[in-house]
Residue, then its C-alpha position, 0 to 999 in steps of 0.5 A: x500500500x502506498x503511503x497516504x501522503x504519496x499523491x500530495x508529495x509527488x505533486x509537490x515534487x513534480x510542480x517544483x521541478x517544473x517551476x525550476x526548469x520550464x518557466x526558464x525555457x518559456x520566459x527566458x530562452x524563447x523570448x530571447x530567441x524571438x528578440x534575436x530573430x524578430x517578430x516576423x520570422x518568429x511568427x512564421x515559426x510559431x505558425x508552422x509549429x502550431x500547424x505541426x500540432x494540428x494533426x498530432x492526433x495521427x501520431x497518437x490516435x488517443x493511445x496515450x490517454x487510453x493507455x494511461x487509463x487502461x494500464x492504471x486499472x490493469x498494470x499487468x497488461x504493460x508487459x503484454x501490450x508494450x511492444x505492440x503499442x511501440x510498433x503501432x506508434x512508429x507506423x502512426x509516426x510515418x503516417x502523420x509525417x506523410x499527411x502533414x507534409x502533403x497538406x503543407x505542400x498543397x494548402x499552405x504553399x510554403x517554399x522549400x525553406x519553410x518545408x525544411x523547418x516543418x520536417x524538423x518540427x514534425x520529427x520533434x512532434x513525433x518525439x514529443x508524442x513518444x515521450x508522452x506515451x512512455x510517460x503514460x506508462x510510468x504514470x499508470x504504474x504510479x512511478x510519479x517521481x521518475x515521471x517528474x524527472x522525465x517531465x523536465x529533462x527535455x527542457x533542461x537539455x534544450x536550455x543548456x544547448x541554447x545557453x551555449x549558443x547565446x554565450x558563443x561557446x560554439x561558432x554557431x548563430x542563434x537562429x530558428x533552425x538551431x533553436x529547433x535543432x536544440x529541441x530535437x536534441x532534448x526530445x531525443x535524449x529524453x525519449x531514450x531515457x524514458x524508454x529505458x525506465x519503461x523497459x525495466x517494467x515491460x521487458x525486452x523491446x522488439x517490433x511486434x506488428x499485430x493487425x488484430x490487436x492494432x485494430x482493436x486498440x484503435x477502435x477502443x482509443x478512437x473516442x480519445x483520438x477524436x477528443x484530442x483532435x478537436x481540442x487541439x484544433x480549438x487550442x492551436x487554430x488561432x495563430x494559423x488563422x491570424x496569418x491566413x486572415x491578415x494580408x502579407x507581412x502583417x499576418x506574420x507580425x501579428x502571429x509573432x505578437x500573439x506568440x509573445x502573449x501566448x508564451x506566458x499562458x503556455x508556461x502557466x498551462x504547463x503547471x496546471x497540466x501536471x495536475x491532470x496527468x497525475x489525476x487521470x490514473x488516480x481518478x480512473x482507479x478510484x472510479x473502477x473501485x467505486x470510491x467517492x471522488x467528490x472530496x479529491x475533486x473539491x480539493x483539486x479545485x481549491x489547490x488549482x483554481x485558487x492560484x489560477x484566479x490569482x495568476x489571471x487577475x494579476x497578469x491582467x492588471x500587470x500585463x504591460x509590466x510583465x511584457x517589459x520584463x520579458x522583452x527588455x522594455x518592449x511592451x507591444x502586444x501586452x493587451x493581448x497578454x492581458x486577455x489571454x491570461x484570463x483563459x488560465x482559470x478556465x483552462x485549469x478547470x478543464x484540467x480537473x473536470x475534463x480529466x474526471x470525465x475522461x477517466x469515467x469514459x464520458x468521451x461522447x460528451x467531451x467530444x460534443x464539447x470540443x466540437x462546439x468549441x471548434x465551431x465557436x472559436x472558428x466563427x469568432x476568429x472569422x469575425x474578430x481577427x480581420x477587425x482586431x487582428x491578434x487581439x480578436x484571436x485572444x477574445x475568441x480564445x477567452x470566450x471559447x475556453x470559458x464556454x467549454x469549461x462551463x460545459x465540463x463542470x456542468x456535465x461533471x455535476x450531472x454525472x457524478x451528482x455532486x452537491x452544489x456547495x453554496x459556502x464554497x461558491x460564496x468563498x470564491x466570490x468573496x475571494x475574487x471581490x477582495x482580490x479585485x479591490x486589492x489590485x485596484x488599490x495597490x496597482x499604483x501605490x508604490x514605485x517600482x511596480x514589483x512592490x505593488x505586485x508583491x503586496x497584491x500576492x501577499x494579500x491574495x494568499x492571506x485572503x485565500x486562507x481567510x475565505x477558507x479556499x485553502x486550508x491545512x485541514x483540506x490538504x490533510x483530507x486529501x492526504x487521507x485517501x488511499x489511491x492504490 
């Protein structure tokens, strides 16, 4: 039996490691690269990067989510299924590459220079998909500490490579291609490392093509595949539509500005995502054993949504200052950042309630939600981008994220018969009202701005405890669960 404190301890380890490594890449390395190459060139990279992600479903076909859920319930199947799944992933990688390059050549109409970049980005996507699949096995086996190391290893290697380039230790310039090659090296070494740990539990690696097994697995994972495809589209379509709906170089520049703003949201999402990858196997096992999940859902909401609200609110009011800090005094596009970061609260809710519905197998409702999100996002982008440029895409994303989050919360309450906790709702309302009043009062209280920001964070932390959104007894309750 795993110790009662295992979940919370592993979450803390995972979050701390990722807080130490990943923000430095997103908020330190990526902005410096963008400053070196300019908004237009980085905008082109950002569009191609997101385009390579749109068809990521062909790399995975829902296998990772299905595998996480399945192995967490039946761990003995890892040794039996791994070689077959490994072979299937390789074949899906070839299929993904062929389809993506075909669409890029005939529809995006990029010249050979951009197609070369897209080839490397596609290979990186394949490696990243493979890492996520390997990590799903580690998570399903509840090897959370090993997974924590794997989760940051790729970024750590990328950071070291880019620092070598920035410091001119090697006679190589900082450009988009070398930036992408650094990612390839990081993903490659991480893939080999993760594979080593998985093989310790699955046995000898060999290619094993089993058509009957593959068709059965794809059939079972198909609902997961559709969900991933739909959610990828409404999360990654914005930058592609910006470039296509705005004429000439303006589309690339606005895509670059959107990338600047999206970067901070991406950094925040990485931390919230860590909750979902650990919650999925835990939810799956608890549901299988017919345990009550209401308390862990409630505690997860308190531990994730409360800081998410603080992050969203503080970034909205300090967007200009954050932009100047990240981009050496440049503040262009800070209003886009302010709007996008409001999405973080909705996305955090999705990471909890969407994960719960996934663990329970409610893929029909999730796919319905995701399809509605694509339609809503696409229509809003068509209307808003030509008029408001990148800001239009940010508004579209905000409306879409809150709409889909609301649907998932509603479905979770309906399916699991969660009671409506009026005191919790009042606590959230009191917390938001108090935090809003505080940030308005302190925004221009002192110079420099960091003092005001720190004061707001301290007050919000005290207010979270005062409204009992975060309380030691609630964390202690979470520790009392036996997840295995």
